[in-house]
C-alpha positions as CSV (number, residue, x, y, z in Angstrom):
1,M,0.0,0.0,0.0
2,T,1.1,3.5,-0.6
3,V,1.1,6.4,1.8
4,S,-1.7,8.2,0.0
5,R,-4.1,5.3,0.4
6,I,-3.3,4.8,4.1
7,S,-3.8,8.5,4.9
8,L,-6.9,8.8,2.7
9,K,-8.7,6.0,4.6
10,K,-8.1,7.9,7.8
11,I,-10.2,10.9,6.7
12,A,-13.8,10.5,7.7
13,P,-16.5,11.3,5.0
14,E,-17.7,14.1,7.3
15,Q,-14.3,15.7,7.4
16,L,-13.9,15.6,3.7
17,F,-17.4,17.2,3.2
18,M,-16.6,20.0,5.6
19,G,-13.2,20.4,3.9
20,S,-14.7,20.7,0.7
21,V,-17.4,23.0,1.9
22,M,-14.8,25.4,3.4
23,L,-12.7,25.5,0.2
24,V,-15.7,26.3,-1.9
25,N,-16.7,29.1,0.5
26,A,-13.3,30.5,0.6
27,G,-13.3,30.6,-3.2
28,N,-16.7,32.1,-3.3
29,Y,-15.5,34.9,-0.8
30,L,-12.3,35.7,-2.8
31,Y,-14.3,35.8,-6.1
32,N,-16.9,38.3,-4.6
33,L,-14.0,40.3,-3.0
34,L,-12.2,40.7,-6.4
35,L,-15.3,41.1,-8.3
36,G,-16.5,43.8,-6.1
37,R,-13.1,45.5,-6.4
38,F,-13.0,45.5,-10.2
39,L,-16.7,46.3,-10.8
40,G,-17.1,49.0,-8.2
41,P,-20.1,49.2,-5.7
42,E,-22.8,50.2,-8.2
43,V,-22.0,47.7,-10.8
44,F,-21.4,45.0,-8.3
45,A,-24.6,45.4,-6.6
46,E,-26.4,45.1,-10.0
47,A,-24.5,42.0,-10.9
48,A,-25.3,40.5,-7.3
49,L,-28.9,41.3,-7.9
50,L,-29.0,39.6,-11.1
51,V,-27.3,36.5,-10.0
52,T,-29.6,36.3,-7.0
53,M,-32.6,36.7,-9.3
54,L,-31.2,33.9,-11.6
55,L,-30.8,31.5,-8.7
56,M,-34.3,32.1,-7.5
57,V,-35.8,31.6,-10.9
58,S,-33.7,28.4,-11.4
59,F,-34.8,27.1,-7.9
60,I,-38.5,27.5,-8.9
61,G,-37.8,25.7,-12.2
62,M,-36.1,22.9,-10.4
63,T,-39.1,22.3,-8.1
64,F,-41.2,21.2,-11.1
65,Q,-38.7,18.6,-12.2
């Protein structure tokens, strides 16, 4: 057995899930921080509103699937 297989078996599924959630949240925070810096407050607010509305509409659409 290799070292990577042994150490991978010691990671619980819950730990793997929490680690991946934390990584995605950190990436999302960094993305929003950079996007807000490049776009400015007014344009970033409009972009955030459009993304929120898109997520709401897609959520409604997925409930009917």
